[in-house]
DSSP file (Angstrom, degrees, kcal/mol; ACC not computed):
  #  RESIDUE AA STRUCTURE BP1 BP2  ACC     N-H-->O    O-->H-N    N-H-->O    O-->H-N    TCO  KAPPA ALPHA  PHI   PSI    X-CA   Y-CA   Z-CA
    1    1 A X              0   0    0      0, 0.0     2,-0.0     0, 0.0     0, 0.0   0.000 360.0 360.0 360.0 129.9  134.0  -35.1  -60.8
    2    2 A X     >  -     0   0    0      1,-0.1     4,-2.4     4,-0.0     5,-0.2  -0.313 360.0-101.5 -79.2 168.2  135.3  -35.9  -64.3
    3    3 A X  H  > S+     0   0    0      1,-0.2     4,-2.9     2,-0.2     5,-0.3   0.894 120.4  51.5 -56.7 -45.6  134.1  -38.9  -66.3
    4    4 A X  H  > S+     0   0    0      1,-0.2     4,-2.7     2,-0.2    -1,-0.2   0.905 111.4  47.2 -62.1 -41.0  137.1  -41.1  -65.5
    5    5 A X  H  > S+     0   0    0      2,-0.2     4,-2.1     1,-0.2    -1,-0.2   0.907 113.4  48.3 -66.0 -41.9  136.8  -40.5  -61.7
    6    6 A X  H  X S+     0   0    0     -4,-2.4     4,-1.8     2,-0.2    -2,-0.2   0.929 114.5  45.2 -63.9 -45.9  133.1  -41.2  -61.8
    7    7 A X  H  X S+     0   0    0     -4,-2.9     4,-2.9     1,-0.2     5,-0.2   0.919 111.1  53.5 -64.7 -43.7  133.5  -44.4  -63.8
    8    8 A X  H  X S+     0   0    0     -4,-2.7     4,-2.5    -5,-0.3    -1,-0.2   0.893 106.9  52.5 -59.2 -40.0  136.4  -45.5  -61.6
    9    9 A X  H  X S+     0   0    0     -4,-2.1     4,-1.9     2,-0.2    -1,-0.2   0.918 111.5  45.9 -61.7 -44.1  134.3  -45.1  -58.5
   10   10 A X  H  X S+     0   0    0     -4,-1.8     4,-2.0     2,-0.2    -2,-0.2   0.922 112.4  50.3 -65.4 -44.7  131.5  -47.3  -60.0
   11   11 A X  H  X S+     0   0    0     -4,-2.9     4,-2.9     1,-0.2     5,-0.3   0.905 110.0  50.9 -61.0 -41.5  134.0  -49.9  -61.1
   12   12 A X  H  X S+     0   0    0     -4,-2.5     4,-1.9    -5,-0.2    -1,-0.2   0.877 108.0  52.5 -64.9 -37.5  135.5  -50.0  -57.6
   13   13 A X  H  < S+     0   0    0     -4,-1.9    -1,-0.2    -5,-0.2    -2,-0.2   0.895 115.3  42.1 -62.4 -39.5  132.1  -50.4  -56.1
   14   14 A X  H  < S+     0   0    0     -4,-2.0    -2,-0.2     1,-0.2    -1,-0.2   0.904 125.3  31.7 -75.1 -42.6  131.4  -53.4  -58.4
   15   15 A X  H  < S-     0   0    0     -4,-2.9     2,-3.2    -5,-0.2    -2,-0.2   0.542  85.2-158.7 -97.5  -8.0  134.8  -55.1  -58.2
   16   16 A X     <  +     0   0    0     -4,-1.9     2,-0.4    -5,-0.3    -1,-0.1  -0.233  65.6  82.1  65.5 -54.7  135.6  -54.1  -54.6
   17   17 A X  S  > S-     0   0    0     -2,-3.2     4,-2.3     1,-0.1     3,-0.2  -0.657  75.0-140.5 -86.7 133.7  139.4  -54.5  -54.8
   18   18 A X  H  > S+     0   0    0     -2,-0.4     4,-2.7     1,-0.2     5,-0.2   0.868 102.3  56.1 -58.2 -39.0  141.3  -51.7  -56.4
   19   19 A X  H  > S+     0   0    0      1,-0.2     4,-2.1     2,-0.2    -1,-0.2   0.909 109.5  45.2 -61.7 -43.2  143.6  -54.1  -58.2
   20   20 A X  H  > S+     0   0    0      2,-0.2     4,-2.3    -3,-0.2    -1,-0.2   0.883 112.2  51.9 -68.6 -38.4  140.6  -55.8  -59.9
   21   21 A X  H  X S+     0   0    0     -4,-2.3     4,-2.3     2,-0.2    -2,-0.2   0.931 111.1  47.2 -63.0 -45.6  139.0  -52.4  -60.8
   22   22 A X  H  X S+     0   0    0     -4,-2.7     4,-1.6     1,-0.2    -2,-0.2   0.898 110.6  52.6 -62.7 -40.7  142.3  -51.2  -62.4
   23   23 A X  H  X S+     0   0    0     -4,-2.1     4,-0.6    -5,-0.2    -1,-0.2   0.924 109.9  48.2 -61.7 -44.0  142.6  -54.5  -64.3
   24   24 A X  H >< S+     0   0    0     -4,-2.3     3,-0.8     1,-0.2    13,-0.6   0.922 112.7  48.2 -62.9 -43.8  139.1  -54.1  -65.7
   25   25 A X  H 3< S+     0   0    0     -4,-2.3    13,-1.7     1,-0.2    14,-0.3   0.777 117.7  41.0 -67.2 -26.8  139.6  -50.5  -66.7
   26   26 A X  H 3< S+     0   0    0     -4,-1.6     2,-0.5    -3,-0.2    -1,-0.2   0.315  94.5  91.0-108.7   7.0  142.9  -51.3  -68.4
   27   27 A X  S << S-     0   0    0     -3,-0.8    10,-0.5    -4,-0.6     8,-0.1  -0.896  80.9-112.9-106.6 130.5  142.2  -54.6  -70.2
   28   28 A X        -     0   0    0     -2,-0.5     2,-0.4     8,-0.2     8,-0.3  -0.297  31.8-151.5 -58.7 142.4  140.8  -54.6  -73.8
   29   29 A X  B > > -A   35   0A   0      6,-2.4     5,-2.0     1,-0.1     3,-1.4  -0.952  17.1-139.8-120.6 136.7  137.2  -55.8  -74.1
   30   30 A X  G > 5S+     0   0    0     -2,-0.4     3,-1.6     1,-0.3    -1,-0.1   0.861 105.0  59.3 -61.3 -34.9  135.7  -57.5  -77.1
   31   31 A X  G 3 5S+     0   0    0      1,-0.3    -1,-0.3     2,-0.1    -3,-0.0   0.570 105.2  50.0 -74.9  -6.6  132.5  -55.6  -76.6
   32   32 A X  G X 5S-     0   0    0     -3,-1.4     3,-1.0     3,-0.2    -1,-0.3  -0.065 127.6 -98.7-112.1  29.1  134.5  -52.4  -77.0
   33   33 A X  T < 5S-     0   0    0     -3,-1.6    -3,-0.2     1,-0.2    -2,-0.1   0.891  80.7 -53.6  54.2  43.1  136.1  -53.6  -80.2
   34   34 A X  T 3 <S+     0   0    0     -5,-2.0     2,-0.3     1,-0.3    -1,-0.2   0.709 108.5 128.0  64.6  24.4  139.2  -54.6  -78.3
   35   35 A X  B <   -A   29   0A   0     -3,-1.0    -6,-2.4    -6,-0.7    -1,-0.3  -0.716  62.8-112.0 -96.8 158.2  139.7  -51.2  -76.7
   36   36 A X     >  -     0   0    0     -8,-0.3     4,-2.3    -2,-0.3     3,-0.3  -0.533  28.3-111.9 -80.7 157.6  140.1  -50.7  -72.9
   37   37 A X  H  > S+     0   0    0    -13,-0.6     4,-2.0   -10,-0.5   -11,-0.1   0.880 120.5  55.6 -56.1 -36.6  137.3  -49.0  -71.0
   38   38 A X  H  4 S+     0   0    0    -13,-1.7     4,-0.5     1,-0.2    -1,-0.2   0.877 107.5  48.6 -65.0 -36.1  139.6  -46.1  -70.4
   39   39 A X  H >4 S+     0   0    0    -14,-0.3     3,-1.1    -3,-0.3     4,-0.3   0.892 109.2  52.9 -67.8 -39.3  140.2  -45.8  -74.2
   40   40 A X  H >< S+     0   0    0     -4,-2.3     3,-1.9     1,-0.3    -2,-0.2   0.870  99.5  63.6 -63.7 -36.4  136.5  -45.9  -74.8
   41   41 A X  T 3< S+     0   0    0     -4,-2.0     6,-0.3     1,-0.3    -1,-0.3   0.715  93.0  63.9 -61.5 -20.1  136.0  -43.0  -72.3
   42   42 A X  T <  S+     0   0    0     -3,-1.1    -1,-0.3    -4,-0.5    -2,-0.2   0.629  88.3  88.2 -78.4 -13.4  138.0  -40.8  -74.6
   43   43 A X  S X  S-     0   0    0     -3,-1.9     3,-1.4    -4,-0.3     4,-0.4  -0.440  93.1-107.6 -85.3 161.5  135.4  -41.1  -77.4
   44   44 A X  T 3  S+     0   0    0      1,-0.3     3,-0.2     2,-0.1    -1,-0.1   0.849 119.3  26.7 -59.8 -38.4  132.4  -38.7  -77.6
   45   45 A X  T 3> S+     0   0    0      1,-0.1     4,-1.8     2,-0.1    -1,-0.3   0.126  91.4 111.5-109.4  20.6  129.9  -41.3  -76.5
   46   46 A X  H <> S+     0   0    0     -3,-1.4     4,-2.7     1,-0.2     5,-0.3   0.869  70.1  56.0 -64.0 -40.6  132.3  -43.3  -74.4
   47   47 A X  H  > S+     0   0    0     -4,-0.4     4,-2.7    -6,-0.3    -1,-0.2   0.924 109.0  47.5 -60.3 -44.2  130.9  -42.6  -71.0
   48   48 A X  H  > S+     0   0    0      2,-0.2     4,-2.1     1,-0.2    -1,-0.2   0.893 112.0  50.7 -63.9 -39.7  127.5  -43.8  -72.0
   49   49 A X  H  X S+     0   0    0     -4,-1.8     4,-1.8     2,-0.2    -2,-0.2   0.923 113.4  44.1 -64.3 -44.9  128.9  -47.0  -73.5
   50   50 A X  H  X S+     0   0    0     -4,-2.7     4,-2.5     1,-0.2    -2,-0.2   0.913 113.2  51.0 -68.3 -42.4  131.0  -47.8  -70.4
   51   51 A X  H  X S+     0   0    0     -4,-2.7     4,-2.5    -5,-0.3    -1,-0.2   0.882 107.0  55.2 -61.8 -37.6  128.1  -47.0  -68.0
   52   52 A X  H  X S+     0   0    0     -4,-2.1     4,-1.9    -5,-0.2    -1,-0.2   0.931 110.2  44.7 -60.8 -46.3  125.8  -49.2  -70.1
   53   53 A X  H  X S+     0   0    0     -4,-1.8     4,-2.4     2,-0.2    -2,-0.2   0.912 112.2  52.2 -65.0 -42.4  128.2  -52.2  -69.6
   54   54 A X  H  X S+     0   0    0     -4,-2.5     4,-2.8     1,-0.2    -2,-0.2   0.889 108.7  50.5 -63.0 -38.6  128.7  -51.4  -65.9
   55   55 A X  H  X S+     0   0    0     -4,-2.5     4,-2.1     2,-0.2     6,-0.3   0.887 109.2  51.5 -65.4 -38.0  124.9  -51.4  -65.4
   56   56 A X  H  <>S+     0   0    0     -4,-1.9     5,-2.3     2,-0.2     4,-0.3   0.907 112.2  46.2 -64.8 -40.7  124.6  -54.7  -67.1
   57   57 A X  H ><5S+     0   0    0     -4,-2.4     3,-1.3     3,-0.2    -2,-0.2   0.938 110.9  53.2 -64.3 -46.1  127.3  -56.1  -64.9
   58   58 A X  H 3<5S+     0   0    0     -4,-2.8    -2,-0.2     1,-0.3    -1,-0.2   0.876 116.3  37.8 -57.1 -40.6  125.7  -54.7  -61.8
   59   59 A X  T 3<5S-     0   0    0     -4,-2.1    -1,-0.3    -5,-0.1    -2,-0.2   0.289 114.5-111.0-100.4  10.2  122.3  -56.2  -62.6
   60   60 A X  T < 5 +     0   0    0     -3,-1.3     2,-1.3    -4,-0.3    -3,-0.2   0.668  68.8 141.8  75.4  17.1  123.7  -59.5  -63.9
   61   61 A X      < +     0   0    0     -5,-2.3    -1,-0.2    -6,-0.3    -2,-0.1  -0.691   9.3 152.7 -92.6  84.8  122.7  -59.0  -67.5
   62   62 A X              0   0    0     -2,-1.3    -1,-0.2     1,-0.2    -5,-0.1   0.139 360.0 360.0-101.5  20.0  125.7  -60.5  -69.2
   63   63 A X              0   0    0     -7,-0.1    -1,-0.2    -3,-0.0    -2,-0.1   0.487 360.0 360.0 -75.2 360.0  123.9  -61.5  -72.4
């Protein structure tokens, strides 16, 4: 499974609806310097950065 597929699966688990998952993946985020999560995944350490944010969302650490 490639990084994008793995991340998409996690996002879908968190947001439940495919439409919401797609919106999250394709919307620029301030915590990614206004890049989308999909754009961040193209960077060398992007997968770790996106997974870190997803884990914070999963466990309610939105600080």
